[in-house]
TORKEDO-803183 format. One record per residue (C-alpha): residue number from 1; x, y, z; residue in three letters. Coordinates in Angstrom, 3 decimals. Example, Ala and Ser with C-alpha at 12.3 -4.5 7.8 and 13.67 -1.06 7.14 Angstrom:
REM TORKEDO-803183
GUNU; 1; 12.300; -4.500; 7.800; Ala
GUNU; 2; 13.670; -1.060; 7.140; Ser
//
This chain:
REM TORKEDO-803183
GUNU; 1; 98.412; 104.960; 119.903; Phe
GUNU; 2; 98.837; 108.662; 119.432; Leu
GUNU; 3; 100.959; 110.852; 121.631; Cys
GUNU; 4; 102.373; 111.237; 125.103; Ser
GUNU; 5; 100.981; 113.455; 127.837; Arg
GUNU; 6; 104.005; 115.696; 127.286; Gln
GUNU; 7; 102.830; 116.321; 123.703; Glu
GUNU; 8; 99.241; 116.832; 124.829; Ile
GUNU; 9; 100.383; 119.495; 127.293; Asn
GUNU; 10; 102.527; 121.310; 124.740; Ile
GUNU; 11; 100.062; 124.210; 124.640; Ser
GUNU; 12; 100.958; 125.298; 128.190; Ser
GUNU; 13; 104.621; 125.652; 127.166; Gln
GUNU; 14; 103.958; 127.507; 123.925; Leu
GUNU; 15; 101.059; 129.736; 124.926; Gln
GUNU; 16; 103.356; 132.561; 125.988; Ala
GUNU; 17; 104.937; 132.680; 122.518; Cys
GUNU; 18; 102.101; 131.884; 120.105; Phe
GUNU; 19; 98.403; 132.732; 119.799; Pro
GUNU; 20; 96.087; 129.901; 120.845; Phe
GUNU; 21; 94.872; 129.368; 117.260; Thr
GUNU; 22; 98.463; 128.783; 116.113; Ala
GUNU; 23; 98.987; 126.240; 118.915; Ile
GUNU; 24; 95.780; 124.463; 117.911; Leu
GUNU; 25; 96.982; 124.186; 114.294; Lys
GUNU; 26; 100.231; 122.609; 115.490; Ile
GUNU; 27; 98.369; 120.099; 117.659; Leu
GUNU; 28; 95.999; 119.324; 114.782; Glu
GUNU; 29; 98.937; 118.483; 112.527; Lys
GUNU; 30; 100.524; 116.269; 115.194; Val
GUNU; 31; 97.245; 114.443; 115.776; Tyr
GUNU; 32; 96.532; 114.161; 112.040; Asn
GUNU; 33; 99.942; 112.638; 111.358; Ser
GUNU; 34; 99.589; 110.049; 114.124; Arg
GUNU; 35; 95.996; 109.301; 113.134; Leu
GUNU; 36; 97.012; 108.720; 109.507; Asp
GUNU; 37; 99.746; 106.353; 110.604; Ser
GUNU; 38; 97.406; 104.435; 112.921; Phe
GUNU; 39; 94.667; 104.116; 110.277; Ile
GUNU; 40; 97.060; 102.818; 107.622; Glu
GUNU; 41; 98.939; 100.486; 109.964; Arg
GUNU; 42; 95.725; 98.885; 111.225; Cys
GUNU; 43; 94.005; 99.027; 107.811; Asn
GUNU; 44; 90.892; 100.578; 109.346; Leu
GUNU; 45; 89.353; 102.258; 106.302; Leu
GUNU; 46; 87.381; 100.390; 103.670; Ser
GUNU; 47; 89.117; 99.843; 100.329; Asp
GUNU; 48; 86.073; 101.565; 98.807; Asn
GUNU; 49; 86.974; 104.916; 100.417; Gln
GUNU; 50; 89.179; 107.053; 98.153; Phe
GUNU; 51; 88.853; 110.495; 99.743; Gly
GUNU; 52; 91.591; 112.226; 101.764; Phe
GUNU; 53; 93.897; 109.207; 101.867; Arg
GUNU; 54; 97.515; 108.804; 100.901; Asn
GUNU; 55; 97.992; 107.206; 97.453; Asn
GUNU; 56; 94.268; 107.568; 96.674; His
GUNU; 57; 92.604; 110.103; 94.390; Ser
GUNU; 58; 89.522; 110.831; 92.318; Thr
GUNU; 59; 91.266; 109.061; 89.424; Ser
GUNU; 60; 91.421; 105.825; 91.421; His
GUNU; 61; 87.736; 106.164; 92.289; Ala
GUNU; 62; 86.841; 106.737; 88.621; Leu
GUNU; 63; 88.882; 103.720; 87.506; Phe
GUNU; 64; 86.988; 101.575; 90.027; Asp
GUNU; 65; 83.635; 102.910; 88.784; Ile
GUNU; 66; 84.537; 102.324; 85.119; Ile
GUNU; 67; 85.739; 98.799; 85.861; Glu
GUNU; 68; 82.494; 98.004; 87.693; Glu
GUNU; 69; 80.404; 99.188; 84.737; Ile
GUNU; 70; 82.505; 97.688; 81.933; Thr
GUNU; 71; 82.672; 94.285; 83.657; Asn
GUNU; 72; 78.869; 94.209; 83.785; Ala
GUNU; 73; 78.468; 95.328; 80.150; Val
GUNU; 74; 81.129; 92.871; 78.883; Asp
GUNU; 75; 79.215; 90.044; 80.597; Asn
GUNU; 76; 75.973; 91.237; 78.971; Lys
GUNU; 77; 74.564; 92.336; 82.303; Lys
GUNU; 78; 72.841; 95.507; 83.391; Tyr
GUNU; 79; 74.442; 97.858; 85.889; Ala
GUNU; 80; 72.666; 100.446; 88.019; Ile
GUNU; 81; 74.591; 103.393; 89.363; Gly
GUNU; 82; 73.128; 105.464; 92.189; Leu
GUNU; 83; 74.813; 108.771; 92.995; Phe
GUNU; 84; 73.798; 109.923; 96.465; Ile
GUNU; 85; 73.888; 113.541; 97.612; Asp
GUNU; 86; 74.083; 114.238; 101.345; Leu
GUNU; 87; 72.714; 117.458; 102.811; Ser
GUNU; 88; 75.512; 119.345; 104.606; Lys
GUNU; 89; 77.205; 116.101; 105.554; Ala
GUNU; 90; 80.169; 117.607; 107.438; Phe
GUNU; 91; 77.870; 119.960; 109.355; Asp
GUNU; 92; 75.579; 117.237; 110.703; Thr
GUNU; 93; 78.151; 114.846; 112.203; Ile
GUNU; 94; 76.967; 113.736; 115.649; Asn
GUNU; 95; 79.778; 113.969; 118.219; Tyr
GUNU; 96; 78.660; 111.102; 120.436; Asp
GUNU; 97; 78.316; 108.727; 117.480; Ile
GUNU; 98; 81.723; 109.759; 116.110; Leu
GUNU; 99; 83.453; 109.313; 119.476; Ile
GUNU; 100; 81.880; 105.855; 119.915; Asn
GUNU; 101; 83.109; 104.849; 116.467; Lys
GUNU; 102; 86.626; 106.114; 117.136; Leu
GUNU; 103; 86.703; 104.104; 120.358; Glu
GUNU; 104; 85.481; 101.037; 118.456; His
GUNU; 105; 88.365; 101.424; 115.981; Tyr
GUNU; 106; 90.903; 101.496; 118.819; Gly
GUNU; 107; 91.370; 105.212; 119.480; Ile
GUNU; 108; 91.198; 105.300; 123.258; Arg
GUNU; 109; 92.711; 106.823; 126.375; Gly
GUNU; 110; 94.434; 110.194; 126.021; Val
GUNU; 111; 93.959; 110.179; 122.238; Ala
GUNU; 112; 90.193; 109.842; 122.586; Leu
GUNU; 113; 90.074; 112.439; 125.357; Gln
GUNU; 114; 91.964; 114.878; 123.127; Trp
GUNU; 115; 89.630; 114.519; 120.145; Val
GUNU; 116; 86.599; 114.709; 122.457; Thr
GUNU; 117; 87.908; 117.986; 123.868; Ser
GUNU; 118; 88.714; 119.148; 120.327; Tyr
GUNU; 119; 85.142; 118.578; 119.121; Leu
GUNU; 120; 82.991; 119.473; 122.112; Lys
GUNU; 121; 82.404; 122.715; 124.010; Asn
GUNU; 122; 82.877; 124.887; 120.923; Arg
GUNU; 123; 80.753; 128.012; 120.691; Lys
GUNU; 124; 79.704; 130.314; 117.887; Gln
GUNU; 125; 78.024; 133.661; 117.420; Cys
GUNU; 126; 76.894; 135.904; 114.573; Val
GUNU; 127; 78.319; 139.391; 114.074; Lys
GUNU; 128; 76.911; 141.943; 111.621; Ile
GUNU; 129; 78.485; 145.378; 111.733; Gly
GUNU; 130; 78.517; 146.544; 115.339; Asp
GUNU; 131; 75.981; 143.962; 116.456; Tyr
GUNU; 132; 76.871; 140.551; 117.836; Gln
GUNU; 133; 74.618; 137.773; 119.070; Ser
GUNU; 134; 75.151; 135.829; 122.249; Ser
GUNU; 135; 77.301; 132.697; 121.992; Cys
GUNU; 136; 75.643; 129.312; 121.588; Arg
GUNU; 137; 77.263; 125.908; 121.951; Gln
GUNU; 138; 77.846; 123.938; 118.745; Ile
GUNU; 139; 76.210; 120.537; 119.139; Val
GUNU; 140; 77.183; 118.862; 115.855; Cys
GUNU; 141; 79.372; 119.266; 112.786; Gly
GUNU; 142; 83.107; 119.083; 112.142; Leu
GUNU; 143; 85.172; 122.290; 112.418; Pro
GUNU; 144; 85.343; 124.010; 109.036; Gln
GUNU; 145; 88.777; 124.364; 107.480; Gly
GUNU; 146; 90.422; 121.860; 109.828; Ser
GUNU; 147; 92.763; 119.221; 108.448; Ile
GUNU; 148; 91.221; 116.704; 110.848; Leu
GUNU; 149; 87.657; 117.171; 109.578; Gly
GUNU; 150; 87.910; 114.994; 106.429; Pro
GUNU; 151; 89.777; 112.215; 108.289; Lys
GUNU; 152; 87.196; 112.124; 111.059; Leu
GUNU; 153; 84.407; 112.074; 108.473; Phe
GUNU; 154; 86.028; 109.059; 106.782; Asn
GUNU; 155; 85.963; 107.229; 110.108; Met
GUNU; 156; 82.351; 108.256; 110.664; Tyr
GUNU; 157; 81.045; 106.961; 107.325; Ile
GUNU; 158; 83.384; 103.968; 107.042; Asn
GUNU; 159; 80.919; 101.270; 108.131; Asp
GUNU; 160; 78.286; 102.166; 105.521; Ile
GUNU; 161; 79.938; 99.585; 103.264; Cys
GUNU; 162; 78.760; 96.859; 105.660; Lys
GUNU; 163; 75.070; 97.668; 105.198; Thr
GUNU; 164; 74.784; 95.454; 102.119; Ser
GUNU; 165; 76.527; 92.390; 100.723; Gln
GUNU; 166; 75.010; 93.033; 97.284; Val
GUNU; 167; 75.705; 96.709; 96.613; Leu
GUNU; 168; 79.139; 98.029; 95.648; Lys
GUNU; 169; 80.075; 101.304; 97.370; Phe
GUNU; 170; 82.606; 103.736; 95.951; Ile
GUNU; 171; 83.177; 106.643; 98.326; Leu
GUNU; 172; 85.100; 109.884; 98.134; Phe
GUNU; 173; 84.502; 111.434; 101.565; Ala
GUNU; 174; 80.812; 112.477; 101.440; Asp
GUNU; 175; 80.362; 111.598; 97.737; Asp
GUNU; 176; 78.539; 108.269; 97.929; Thr
GUNU; 177; 78.221; 106.149; 94.779; Asn
GUNU; 178; 76.417; 102.801; 94.783; Ile
GUNU; 179; 76.467; 100.141; 92.051; Phe
GUNU; 180; 74.814; 96.797; 91.412; Ala
GUNU; 181; 74.623; 94.507; 88.387; Ser
GUNU; 182; 72.445; 91.638; 87.207; Gly
GUNU; 183; 71.073; 89.766; 84.202; Asp
GUNU; 184; 67.461; 90.904; 84.523; Asp
GUNU; 185; 66.829; 94.637; 84.824; Leu
GUNU; 186; 63.462; 94.385; 86.593; Gln
GUNU; 187; 64.783; 91.921; 89.147; Gln
GUNU; 188; 67.910; 94.046; 89.626; Leu
GUNU; 189; 65.784; 97.104; 90.407; Cys
GUNU; 190; 63.784; 95.130; 92.959; Arg
GUNU; 191; 66.991; 93.955; 94.658; Ile
GUNU; 192; 68.472; 97.465; 94.714; Val
GUNU; 193; 65.259; 98.934; 96.174; Asn
GUNU; 194; 65.282; 96.277; 98.888; Leu
GUNU; 195; 68.946; 96.814; 99.749; Glu
GUNU; 196; 68.495; 100.583; 99.847; Leu
GUNU; 197; 66.180; 100.185; 102.840; Lys
GUNU; 198; 69.168; 99.044; 104.908; Ser
GUNU; 199; 71.324; 101.847; 103.521; Val
GUNU; 200; 68.657; 104.448; 104.313; Asn
GUNU; 201; 68.296; 103.022; 107.822; Lys
GUNU; 202; 72.055; 103.475; 108.313; Trp
GUNU; 203; 71.825; 107.142; 107.242; Phe
GUNU; 204; 69.021; 107.747; 109.748; Lys
GUNU; 205; 70.827; 106.006; 112.602; Gln
GUNU; 206; 73.915; 108.112; 111.902; Asn
GUNU; 207; 71.895; 111.338; 111.604; Lys
GUNU; 208; 72.888; 112.045; 107.997; Leu
GUNU; 209; 70.257; 113.495; 105.666; Ser
GUNU; 210; 69.808; 112.433; 102.045; Leu
GUNU; 211; 69.119; 115.121; 99.480; Asn
GUNU; 212; 66.873; 113.004; 97.268; Leu
GUNU; 213; 66.175; 115.795; 94.770; Ser
GUNU; 214; 69.894; 116.003; 93.939; Lys
GUNU; 215; 70.530; 112.242; 93.994; Ser
GUNU; 216; 70.556; 110.608; 90.548; Lys
GUNU; 217; 70.386; 107.157; 88.993; Met
GUNU; 218; 71.826; 105.733; 85.763; Met
GUNU; 219; 71.294; 102.410; 83.997; Ile
GUNU; 220; 74.223; 101.004; 82.028; Phe
GUNU; 221; 73.921; 98.276; 79.427; Gly
GUNU; 222; 71.988; 97.454; 76.257; Asn
GUNU; 223; 68.584; 98.332; 77.639; Cys
GUNU; 224; 65.667; 100.269; 76.256; Asn
GUNU; 225; 66.274; 103.930; 77.077; Ser
GUNU; 226; 62.543; 104.273; 77.777; Asn
GUNU; 227; 62.451; 101.470; 80.341; Ala
GUNU; 228; 60.265; 102.465; 83.299; Gln
GUNU; 229; 62.163; 100.680; 86.077; Glu
GUNU; 230; 62.479; 102.977; 89.082; Ala
GUNU; 231; 64.717; 103.228; 92.124; Ile
GUNU; 232; 63.013; 104.617; 95.217; Gln
GUNU; 233; 63.989; 105.694; 98.701; Ile
GUNU; 234; 61.105; 106.155; 101.136; Glu
GUNU; 235; 58.686; 106.351; 98.226; Gly
GUNU; 236; 60.640; 109.089; 96.438; Val
GUNU; 237; 61.673; 108.075; 92.922; Val
GUNU; 238; 65.311; 108.889; 92.215; Ile
GUNU; 239; 65.628; 110.824; 88.956; Glu
GUNU; 240; 67.131; 108.801; 86.121; Arg
GUNU; 241; 69.728; 110.599; 84.017; Val
GUNU; 242; 71.537; 109.524; 80.855; His
//
């Protein structure tokens, strides 16, 4: 789907004229452009993902959130909003899981080999003054500052929306917002807590860590502000804010 072997081997022709980092940036842009085209043509990303996509923005995500809440309030229902914080999401991406997902979405052959080579066998070291540590291989995490990083993260987290048929997901890259509505607040909280078990299982299977202390919950609707209904993940009560 992506590029010919001639394009893949472009670095050997340009290496005499440009530094390797400059060649890598060129190849990243070529890959990113083809990847964007393939994703849009095949409609691979969930409609609930608004981050790092053409014709999508934070404004579109906010409109979707407001519509979800106002529809519930207008129908005299309660709405629960859960705002999830992930701990260093881009830095904990597992390469093998990502590559398997890319292959599942149809990125195969030379294109998959290229992105595998792009991600794996990277090394890093620490330098302070005149002292430098030995190099260690990077085993997870997307390259910082790369234009491909956000796109690859979108593909990695894309299937979270399939973990529940009840919850509404609104995503902006690693910003994960979850909504649900119902007539009875106590019953709604029970349903959300039950559904969150599947969501939490997905995070564990994909080696993403929840920062529960920074995750928040809001209740929308004409309810008692002192209501004691709680949303929990693994026994940790998510702080309710107003």
